C-alpha positions in Angstrom: -8.2 -21.0 12.5 -7.3 -18.0 10.8 -10.0 -15.3 10.2 -10.7 -13.9 6.7 -9.4 -10.5 7.9 -5.8 -9.7 7.2 -3.5 -7.4 8.5 0.0 -6.4 7.0 2.8 -4.6 8.8 4.8 -2.0 6.9 7.8 -0.3 8.4 8.5 3.1 7.6 11.0 6.1 8.5 8.3 8.6 9.0 4.7 7.4 10.2 3.2 10.9 9.7 4.5 11.1 6.1 3.4 7.5 5.3 -0.1 8.3 6.5 -0.3 11.5 4.3 0.9 9.6 1.4 -1.7 6.8 1.7 -4.5 9.1 2.6 -3.7 11.1 -0.7 -4.4 7.8 -2.6 -7.8 7.5 -0.7 -6.9 5.3 2.2 -8.6 6.0 5.6 -6.2 6.2 8.5 -6.2 6.0 12.3 -3.1 7.1 14.2 -2.5 4.8 17.1 0.6 6.7 18.5 3.8 8.3 17.4 5.2 4.8 16.3 2.1 3.3 14.6 -0.9 4.0 12.4 -3.5 1.9 10.9 -4.6 2.3 7.2 -7.4 0.8 5.0 -8.3 1.1 1.3 -12.0 1.6 2.5 -14.0 1.0 5.4 -15.4 -2.4 4.2 -11.9 -3.8 3.5 -10.9 -7.0 5.3 -7.3 -6.0 4.8 -5.5 -3.6 7.2 -2.1 -2.1 7.0 -0.2 -1.2 10.2 2.4 1.3 9.7 5.2 1.0 12.2 8.2 3.4 12.8 11.4 1.7 11.9 13.2 3.0 14.8 10.7 1.4 17.1 10.7 -1.9 15.2 14.6 -1.9 15.6 14.1 -1.8 19.5 11.4 -4.4 19.6 12.0 -6.9 16.7 15.3 -5.9 14.9 15.3 -9.2 12.9 12.4 -7.9 10.7 12.9 -4.1 10.3 14.3 -4.6 6.8 11.6 -7.0 5.6 9.6 -5.5 2.5 6.5 -7.2 1.3 5.6 -7.4 -2.3 2.0 -6.2 -2.6 -0.4 -6.2 -5.6 -3.5 -4.0 -5.3 -6.4 -4.5 -7.5 -8.7 -1.4 -8.6 -11.4 -0.8 -11.0 -10.1 2.7 -11.7 -6.6 2.2 -12.7 -6.3 5.6 -14.4 -7.8 7.5 -11.3 -5.4 5.8 -9.0 -2.5 6.3 -11.3 -3.3 10.1 -11.3 -3.5 10.1 -7.5 -0.1 8.4 -7.2 1.5 10.9 -9.7 0.0 13.7 -7.7 1.9 12.6 -4.6 5.2 13.0 -6.4 6.5 9.6 -5.9 7.9 7.4 -8.6 5.4 5.7 -10.8 5.8 3.3 -13.8 3.8 3.6 -16.9 0.6 1.8 -17.3 1.4 -1.2 -19.3 -0.4 -4.2 -20.6 1.0 -7.4 -18.9 0.4 -10.7 -20.6 -2.5 -12.7 -18.5 -3.2 -9.7 -16.2 -4.4 -6.8 -18.3 -3.4 -3.1 -17.6 -0.8 -2.8 -14.5 1.5 0.0 -13.2 3.9 0.1 -10.2 4.7 2.9 -7.9 6.9 3.8 -4.6 5.9 4.9 -1.5 8.0 7.7 0.4 10.3 4.9 1.9 11.0 3.7 -1.6 9.1 0.3 -1.2 7.3 -0.7 -4.6 3.8 -1.8 -5.1 2.0 -3.1 -8.2 -1.6 -2.3 -9.3 -3.7 -4.2 -11.7 -7.0 -3.3 -13.2 -10.0 -5.4 -12.3 -13.5 -5.1 -13.8 -16.2 -7.5 -15.1 -14.2 -8.2 -18.2 -10.9 -8.9 -16.6 -10.7 -10.4 -13.1 -7.4 -10.6 -11.4 -6.0 -14.2 -11.4 
């Protein structure tokens, strides 16, 4: 049986730079070694992201090194998160109203992977 907790693996060119980026957005982090780190949106989250150095993954699992997930985050503070993303200097799309979803934007990390964010509050639950 699969637990409710979930770990997503992200392959990055520079673990330290990736940790710096995600912690600037408010994630907590734990560096495991020079090839990996763990990040979480907050201490109570059941979703963990493992950041792995691409050079290491090429050695142990070359068939997956170029896989890029499509991730949609949810937040109740879309404007605050948007400002944090802009402060990192990474690319961010404009906040738009998406039919059936509400306010959303997308952004890239230091490796150029894109993520989407949707605003969730009492009036607008993500579907």
